[in-house]
C-alpha positions in Angstrom: 0.0 0.0 0.0 1.3 3.5 -0.9 0.6 6.5 1.2 0.6 9.9 -0.4 3.3 11.9 1.4 1.4 15.2 1.5 -1.8 13.6 2.6 -0.1 11.8 5.5 2.1 14.7 6.6 -0.6 16.9 8.1 -2.1 14.0 10.0 1.3 12.8 11.4 2.3 16.3 12.6 -0.6 16.2 15.0 1.0 13.2 16.8 3.5 13.7 19.5 5.9 10.8 20.2 6.7 7.2 19.7 7.5 5.3 22.9 9.0 2.0 23.9 5.7 0.1 23.6 6.0 0.5 19.8 7.9 -2.8 19.9 9.8 -4.3 17.0 9.8 -2.5 13.7 8.8 -5.6 11.8 5.4 -4.3 10.7 4.7 -0.7 10.2 1.2 0.8 10.4 0.7 3.2 7.5 0.4 6.8 8.6 -3.1 7.0 7.1 -4.3 4.3 9.5 -3.3 6.3 12.6 -5.8 8.3 14.6 -4.3 11.6 15.9 -4.4 11.8 19.7 -4.3 14.8 21.9 -0.9 16.1 23.1 0.5 13.2 25.1 1.5 13.2 28.7 3.6 10.8 30.7 1.4 8.1 32.1 1.9 5.2 34.4 3.0 2.0 32.7 0.3 -0.3 31.4 0.7 -4.1 31.5 1.7 -5.6 28.1 -1.0 -7.5 26.2 -0.3 -11.1 25.4 -0.4 -12.3 21.7 -0.5 -8.7 20.3 0.8 -8.3 16.8 3.7 -5.9 16.2 1.3 -3.8 14.1 -1.2 -3.6 16.9 1.5 -2.7 19.4 2.8 0.1 17.1 -0.7 1.5 16.7 -1.3 1.4 20.4 1.9 3.3 21.1 1.1 6.1 18.7 -2.3 6.5 20.3 -0.9 6.6 23.8 2.1 8.7 22.7 4.4 7.4 25.4 5.7 4.2 26.9 7.6 2.9 29.9 10.4 0.4 30.2 7.9 -2.3 31.4 5.9 -1.9 28.2 8.7 -2.8 25.9 7.4 -6.3 25.0 10.1 -6.9 22.4 12.9 -6.0 24.8 15.0 -8.6 26.5 14.5 -8.9 30.2 18.1 -7.9 31.0 17.9 -4.8 28.8 14.7 -3.7 30.6 16.2 -4.3 34.0 19.3 -2.3 33.0 17.2 0.6 31.8 14.9 0.5 34.9 17.9 0.5 37.2 19.4 3.7 35.8 18.7 6.5 38.2 17.1 9.5 36.7 19.3 12.6 36.4 16.5 14.9 35.4 15.9 17.2 38.4 14.3 20.5 39.1 16.9 23.1 39.9 17.3 26.8 40.0 19.0 27.9 36.8 21.7 30.5 36.8 20.5 34.1 36.7 21.9 34.5 33.1 20.3 31.3 31.9 17.0 32.1 33.6 16.9 35.6 32.0 17.6 34.2 28.6 14.9 31.5 28.8 12.4 34.0 30.2 13.0 36.5 27.5 12.4 33.9 24.9 9.1 32.8 26.6 10.3 29.4 27.7 9.9 28.0 31.2 12.1 25.4 32.8 10.0 22.5 34.1 7.3 23.3 31.5 9.0 23.6 28.1 12.1 21.7 29.0 13.8 19.8 31.9 17.3 20.3 33.2 19.8 17.6 34.0 21.6 18.0 37.4 24.4 17.5 37.2 25.0 18.3 33.5 26.1 15.3 31.5 29.4 15.1 29.6 29.3 16.0 25.9 31.4 14.8 23.0 32.2 18.1 21.2 35.2 20.5 21.1 35.4 23.5 23.4 33.2 26.3 22.2 30.7 24.0 20.5 27.2 23.2 21.7 26.1 19.6 21.3 22.5 18.9 20.1 21.3 15.3 20.0 18.1 14.1 18.4 16.9 10.7 19.6 14.8 9.1 16.9 13.5 5.8 15.4 13.1 5.3 11.7 9.7 3.5 12.2 8.3 6.3 14.2 5.7 8.4 12.3 6.3 11.4 14.4 10.1 11.3 13.6 9.2 10.9 9.9 6.9 14.0 10.1 9.4 16.2 11.9 12.4 15.2 9.8 12.0 17.6 6.9 12.0 20.5 9.4 15.0 19.1 11.2 16.9 18.8 7.9 16.1 22.4 7.1 17.2 23.5 10.6 20.4 21.3 10.4 21.5 23.0 7.1 21.0 26.5 8.5 22.1 25.9 12.2 24.7 28.2 13.7 28.4 27.1 13.3 28.7 26.6 17.0 26.1 23.8 17.1 27.3 20.2 16.6 24.2 18.2 15.7 24.1 14.4 15.9 21.3 11.9 15.5 21.0 8.9 18.0 18.7 6.0 17.1 17.0 4.4 20.1 17.9 0.8 21.0 15.0 -0.2 23.2 14.4 -3.6 21.6 15.7 -6.0 18.9 13.5 -4.3 16.3 14.7 -0.8 17.3 18.3 -2.1 17.3 18.0 -3.5 13.8 17.2 0.0 12.4 19.8 1.6 14.6 22.4 -0.8 13.1 21.3 0.2 9.6 21.8 3.8 10.5 25.3 3.3 11.8 26.2 0.9 9.0 25.4 3.6 6.4 27.3 6.2 8.5 30.3 3.9 8.4 30.0 3.7 4.6 29.7 7.5 4.3 26.1 7.3 3.1 24.3 8.3 6.3 23.2 11.7 5.3 22.4 10.9 1.7 20.2 7.9 2.5 18.6 9.1 5.8 15.5 10.4 4.1 15.3 7.4 1.8 15.0 5.1 4.8 12.1 7.1 6.2 10.4 7.1 2.8 10.9 3.3 2.3 9.2 2.6 5.7 6.5 5.2 5.8 5.6 5.7 2.1 6.5 2.3 0.6 5.4 0.3 3.6 8.6 -1.7 3.8 9.7 -2.1 7.5 13.3 -3.0 6.6 13.2 -5.5 9.4 12.4 -9.3 9.3 9.0 -10.4 10.5 10.8 -11.9 13.5 13.1 -9.0 14.6 15.4 -11.6 16.4 16.2 -13.0 13.0 19.2 -10.7 12.4 20.4 -12.7 9.4 17.2 -12.1 7.5 17.1 -8.5 8.5 20.6 -7.9 7.2 19.6 -9.5 3.9 16.5 -7.3 3.7 18.6 -4.2 4.4 21.4 -5.2 2.0 18.9 -5.6 -0.8 17.5 -2.1 0.0 20.8 -0.3 0.0 21.9 -2.1 -3.2 19.4 0.2 -5.0 21.7 3.1 -4.1 24.9 1.5 -5.4 26.1 -0.1 -2.2 27.4 -3.6 -2.8 26.3 -6.5 -0.6 29.9 -7.2 0.3 30.6 -3.6 1.4 27.4 -3.5 3.4 28.0 -6.9 5.2 31.6 -5.9 5.9 30.5 -2.7 7.7 27.4 -4.2 9.3 29.4 -6.1 12.0 32.4 -3.8 12.0 34.1 -2.5 15.1 33.1 1.0 14.2 29.4 0.1 14.0 29.5 -2.0 17.2 31.2 0.9 19.0 28.5 3.3 17.8 25.8 0.9 18.9 27.3 0.7 22.3 27.4 4.5 22.6 23.8 4.7 21.5 22.9 2.3 24.3 24.7 4.4 26.8 23.1 7.7 25.7 19.6 6.3 25.7 20.1 5.1 29.3 22.0 8.2 30.4 19.2 10.5 29.3 16.4 8.1 30.1 14.9 8.5 26.7 11.3 7.0 26.8 9.8 8.6 23.7 11.0 10.0 20.3 11.7 12.4 18.9 13.5 13.8 21.9 16.2 16.5 21.9 19.1 16.9 24.4 21.0 20.3 24.3 24.5 20.3 25.6 24.0 17.5 28.1 21.8 19.9 30.2 18.3 20.3 28.7 15.7 17.8 27.5 12.8 18.7 25.3 10.2 17.2 23.0 7.2 18.1 20.9 4.8 18.0 23.8 7.0 20.1 26.1 7.7 22.7 23.4 4.0 23.1 22.6 4.1 21.6 19.1 6.4 20.5 16.3 6.6 24.0 14.9 8.0 25.3 18.3 10.4 22.5 19.1 13.3 23.5 16.9 12.9 27.2 18.0 13.2 26.0 21.6 16.3 23.9 20.7 17.9 26.9 19.0 17.2 29.2 21.9 18.6 26.7 24.4 21.7 26.2 22.2 22.2 30.0 21.9 21.9 30.3 25.7 24.6 27.7 26.1 26.8 29.4 23.7 26.6 32.7 25.5 26.6 31.3 29.0 28.2 27.8 29.0 
């Protein structure tokens, strides 16, 4: 089934976030089948439903808009326990006078539009740079809807902003698409094929993951066939797929997802200090303005 991009975009933008309950990306619900919910709020975990299909789990997650560790039905028990054991570093705190003045003048409120990490987390950028991370999932319709705006923002962002995407790794299905992201990055094709992956999943209806996400061999074959359309040989893809560089990137993604307790996507982290998403910003059109203002604040008052 094909979904008209323009017809689905307006519908998807009304949605807010994909959470861990989305489960494996083995079956993707087309955007036209989703019912837009109100702006989501964090809610207590709901018990997972037995014998639910991946498509049903994905649809439920988009309706609820958020998910907890316990709802990740496709996650391994050890991974869930590890995430659950990580102590939250998000805390209410009084910002510095300069930071408070900057945020106030821009109309943003700490604890409402964004949360602050105390202590601030280490970043991986040179001195003078402000790190901006976007946590995303290729099978998330909200990430797909927001991505064109992110691309436009990325191309025009200030020189002092270092922007990086981080795919979430909640379950085997999520990890399969994260490995595709980092494999293409290792091959120097990450930026050029980023939009193509979103389009393949959400427009063409191809999840790019095996029906059983734990079947990593079949998933690799599916993804190798997809990238071959863009001139990447099967041998080159397979060589990068299990390379040390990709495994290192996957490990770092795991660490970042746990460090920032990312429970929904898209989520932005600014300079290891601030966390914001569509709901907290007040809408997708405001999120990137909030991210830009927080980055400018960090550049002036690191």
